[in-house]
C-alpha positions as CSV (number, residue, x, y, z in Angstrom):
1,M,-24.3,3.1,-8.5
2,R,-22.3,6.2,-7.6
3,V,-19.0,5.5,-5.6
4,I,-16.4,7.8,-4.3
5,S,-12.9,6.4,-3.3
6,L,-10.4,8.4,-1.0
7,V,-7.9,5.6,-1.4
8,P,-5.6,5.6,-4.4
9,S,-5.2,1.9,-4.9
10,L,-8.7,1.2,-4.2
11,T,-9.7,3.7,-6.9
12,E,-7.6,1.6,-9.4
13,T,-9.4,-1.5,-8.0
14,L,-13.0,-0.1,-8.5
15,F,-12.1,0.3,-12.2
16,D,-10.6,-3.1,-12.3
17,L,-13.8,-4.3,-10.7
18,G,-15.7,-3.0,-13.7
19,L,-16.9,0.4,-12.7
20,G,-16.7,3.3,-15.2
21,L,-16.7,7.1,-15.3
22,D,-20.5,7.2,-14.8
23,E,-20.1,5.3,-11.5
24,V,-16.8,6.5,-10.0
25,V,-17.8,10.1,-9.2
26,G,-15.1,11.2,-6.7
27,R,-11.5,10.8,-6.0
28,T,-8.3,12.2,-4.4
29,P,-5.5,14.0,-6.4
30,W,-3.3,10.8,-5.9
31,C,-6.0,8.5,-7.5
32,I,-4.1,8.3,-10.9
33,H,-4.5,4.8,-12.1
34,P,-5.9,3.9,-14.4
35,A,-5.5,6.9,-16.7
36,E,-9.2,7.4,-17.0
37,A,-9.6,8.0,-13.2
38,R,-7.9,11.4,-13.7
39,D,-11.1,12.5,-15.4
40,V,-13.1,11.8,-12.1
41,P,-13.6,15.0,-10.0
42,V,-11.4,15.5,-7.0
43,V,-13.2,15.8,-3.7
44,G,-10.2,16.4,-1.5
45,G,-7.1,14.7,-0.3
46,T,-6.7,11.3,1.7
47,K,-6.0,13.5,4.9
48,T,-8.1,16.3,3.8
49,P,-11.4,15.2,2.2
50,N,-14.1,17.9,1.5
51,L,-17.2,16.5,3.1
52,K,-19.5,19.1,1.2
53,K,-18.1,17.9,-2.0
54,I,-18.5,14.4,-1.2
55,L,-22.1,14.8,0.0
56,D,-23.0,17.0,-3.1
57,A,-21.8,14.1,-5.4
58,R,-24.6,11.9,-3.9
59,P,-22.7,8.8,-3.4
60,D,-24.2,5.4,-2.6
61,V,-20.8,4.2,-1.4
62,V,-17.7,5.9,-0.1
63,V,-14.5,3.8,0.1
64,L,-12.2,4.8,3.0
65,D,-9.0,3.3,4.7
66,R,-8.6,3.2,8.4
67,E,-5.0,4.4,8.3
68,E,-5.2,7.1,5.6
69,N,-8.5,8.7,6.1
70,P,-10.0,10.7,9.0
71,K,-12.4,9.0,11.3
72,A,-14.4,12.2,11.6
73,V,-15.2,11.9,7.8
74,H,-16.2,8.2,8.2
75,D,-18.6,9.2,11.1
76,A,-20.1,12.1,9.4
77,L,-20.8,10.0,6.2
78,V,-22.4,7.2,8.3
79,E,-24.6,10.0,10.0
80,Q,-25.8,11.0,6.7
81,G,-26.8,7.4,5.8
82,V,-24.0,6.9,3.3
83,T,-22.8,3.2,2.9
84,V,-19.1,3.3,3.9
85,V,-16.5,0.5,3.1
86,V,-13.4,0.7,5.1
87,S,-10.2,-1.1,4.3
88,T,-8.2,-2.4,7.2
89,V,-5.6,-4.2,5.3
90,E,-2.1,-4.7,6.9
91,H,-1.1,-8.0,5.2
92,P,-1.7,-9.3,1.7
93,A,-3.5,-12.2,3.1
94,E,-6.1,-9.9,4.1
95,V,-6.7,-8.5,0.5
96,P,-8.9,-11.4,-0.8
97,A,-11.6,-10.7,1.9
98,M,-11.4,-7.0,1.2
99,L,-11.8,-7.5,-2.5
100,R,-15.0,-9.7,-1.8
101,E,-16.5,-7.2,0.4
102,L,-15.7,-4.2,-1.8
103,G,-17.1,-6.3,-4.9
104,E,-20.2,-7.1,-3.0
105,A,-20.9,-3.5,-1.9
106,I,-20.6,-2.0,-5.4
107,G,-22.6,-4.8,-7.1
108,R,-19.6,-6.7,-8.6
109,S,-19.5,-9.8,-6.6
110,D,-18.2,-11.9,-9.6
111,E,-15.5,-9.5,-10.3
112,G,-14.4,-9.2,-6.6
113,E,-14.3,-13.0,-6.5
114,R,-12.2,-13.2,-9.5
115,L,-9.6,-10.9,-8.2
116,A,-9.7,-12.4,-4.7
117,E,-8.9,-15.8,-6.1
118,A,-6.2,-14.4,-8.2
119,T,-4.6,-12.9,-5.1
120,E,-4.9,-16.2,-3.2
121,T,-3.3,-18.0,-6.0
122,A,-0.5,-15.6,-6.3
123,L,0.1,-16.0,-2.4
124,A,0.1,-19.7,-2.5
125,G,3.0,-19.6,-5.2
126,Q,5.2,-17.6,-3.0
127,P,8.5,-19.1,-1.6
128,S,8.4,-21.3,1.5
129,A,9.0,-19.5,4.8
130,E,11.3,-22.3,5.8
131,A,14.1,-20.7,3.5
132,P,14.1,-17.1,4.5
133,G,15.6,-14.6,2.0
134,P,17.9,-11.7,2.5
135,R,17.6,-9.4,5.4
136,V,16.3,-6.1,4.0
137,T,14.8,-2.8,5.0
138,P,12.3,-1.1,2.7
139,M,13.1,2.6,2.7
140,I,10.2,5.0,2.2
141,W,11.2,8.4,3.4
142,H,14.3,10.6,3.6
143,E,15.1,13.3,6.2
144,P,14.3,11.8,8.5
145,L,15.1,8.3,7.1
146,M,12.1,6.1,7.6
147,A,11.3,2.6,6.7
148,V,8.3,0.2,6.8
149,G,8.3,-2.8,9.0
150,P,6.8,-6.2,8.7
151,R,3.7,-5.4,10.7
152,R,2.4,-3.0,7.8
153,Y,1.2,-4.1,4.5
154,A,4.4,-3.2,2.4
155,G,6.6,-5.1,4.9
156,A,4.4,-8.0,5.0
157,L,4.2,-8.2,1.3
158,L,8.0,-8.4,0.9
159,E,8.0,-11.1,3.7
160,A,5.3,-12.9,1.8
161,M,7.6,-13.0,-1.3
162,G,10.4,-14.4,0.6
163,W,12.4,-11.5,1.9
164,T,13.2,-11.0,5.7
165,V,12.1,-7.7,7.0
166,P,13.4,-7.3,10.7
167,D,11.2,-5.2,12.9
168,L,13.6,-2.3,13.6
169,E,11.3,-0.9,16.2
170,P,8.9,-3.5,17.6
171,E,7.2,-1.1,20.1
172,G,6.8,1.6,17.4
173,N,4.0,2.2,14.8
174,G,5.4,0.2,12.0
175,Y,7.3,3.1,10.5
176,P,10.6,3.2,12.2
177,V,13.1,6.1,11.9
178,V,16.2,4.4,10.6
179,T,19.8,5.0,11.9
180,P,23.0,3.2,10.6
181,E,23.3,1.7,14.2
182,L,19.8,0.1,13.8
183,L,20.8,-1.4,10.4
184,V,23.9,-2.9,11.9
185,E,22.1,-4.1,15.1
186,H,19.6,-6.1,12.8
187,R,22.2,-7.2,10.4
188,I,20.6,-5.7,7.3
189,E,22.0,-7.0,4.1
190,G,20.3,-4.8,1.6
191,L,18.4,-1.6,1.3
192,L,15.2,-1.5,-0.9
193,L,14.8,2.1,-2.0
194,S,11.1,3.0,-2.9
195,S,10.0,5.4,-5.5
196,E,7.2,6.6,-3.3
197,P,6.3,8.4,-0.9
198,H,9.9,9.6,-1.3
199,A,11.5,9.0,-4.8
200,F,14.7,7.7,-3.6
201,A,17.8,7.9,-5.8
202,L,20.3,5.2,-5.7
203,E,23.0,7.7,-4.5
204,E,20.9,8.4,-1.3
205,G,20.9,4.6,-0.5
206,E,24.6,4.5,-1.1
207,V,25.2,7.3,1.6
208,I,23.3,5.2,4.1
209,A,25.4,2.2,3.1
210,D,28.5,4.3,3.6
211,A,27.4,5.1,7.2
212,V,26.8,1.6,7.9
213,E,30.2,0.5,6.6
214,A,31.8,3.3,8.5
215,L,30.6,1.4,11.7
216,G,32.7,-1.5,10.7
217,A,29.7,-3.6,9.5
218,P,29.3,-5.3,5.9
219,R,28.3,-2.8,3.5
220,P,24.5,-3.4,2.5
221,W,23.7,-3.4,-1.1
222,C,21.0,-0.9,-2.5
223,R,18.2,-1.5,-5.0
224,L,15.5,0.9,-6.4
225,I,11.9,-0.6,-6.2
226,D,8.6,0.4,-7.6
227,G,6.8,2.2,-4.7
228,E,3.4,1.4,-6.2
229,A,4.0,-2.3,-6.4
230,L,5.3,-2.1,-2.7
231,T,2.3,-0.1,-1.1
232,W,-0.7,-0.1,-3.4
233,F,-3.0,-3.0,-2.1
234,G,-6.2,-4.2,-3.8
235,S,-6.3,-5.5,-7.5
236,R,-2.7,-4.7,-7.7
237,T,-1.6,-7.1,-4.9
238,H,-1.7,-10.2,-7.2
239,R,0.2,-8.3,-9.8
240,S,3.0,-7.3,-7.3
241,L,3.1,-10.8,-6.0
242,E,3.7,-12.2,-9.5
243,G,5.9,-9.5,-10.8
244,T,9.6,-9.0,-10.8
245,E,9.8,-5.6,-9.3
246,L,10.0,-6.9,-5.7
247,S,11.3,-10.5,-6.4
248,V,14.0,-12.0,-4.4
């Protein structure tokens, strides 16, 4: 089995499913977990995969993500007869089915089932939605300030863990541009400052809090969080749900 992954969190998942360096034969520069993945040849970025390098690696399966990777690459691979597995995860509740599908595609059904069940168990152990937690905005980018909303995986993960993530831009793409006025309008109590894709410093969050306070609203608190725990779905999902990095 020769597998290429253009999705960092799913490259990690492939190794957690039991594949080794003789089976994972292509990755992106951002596929850095586990450490041994860094020995896998790079076949281009998530947005700029090199189709020739991919085909030259003679993959049996290529793993893509609907949001992260170009549809043109998907279509070209299908045309060449390559089996393509496409993740479409937008909520942690969708992860178990994806793990089962991926495990079956690479001949690791038992391992896929084990990880899927671990994720389902972690989801079942989360706080009840009847007692909503603090109203927070998970910040992911700076200049312009951007957040992730509850209709995307990261926001849905936080809500599954008991936080309340208001949708700052219901008609948008799930990644709203944030203004102090929006934070006031949605009564945001806290800012969760992600370490990726922008590595927020606590001081950057305090500047945002200053602007909210200057509008006469209560000052939101700021907290640094692990961006990988927030955004990497797959075998990491149950660990994110069980861990302390994102806990209420």
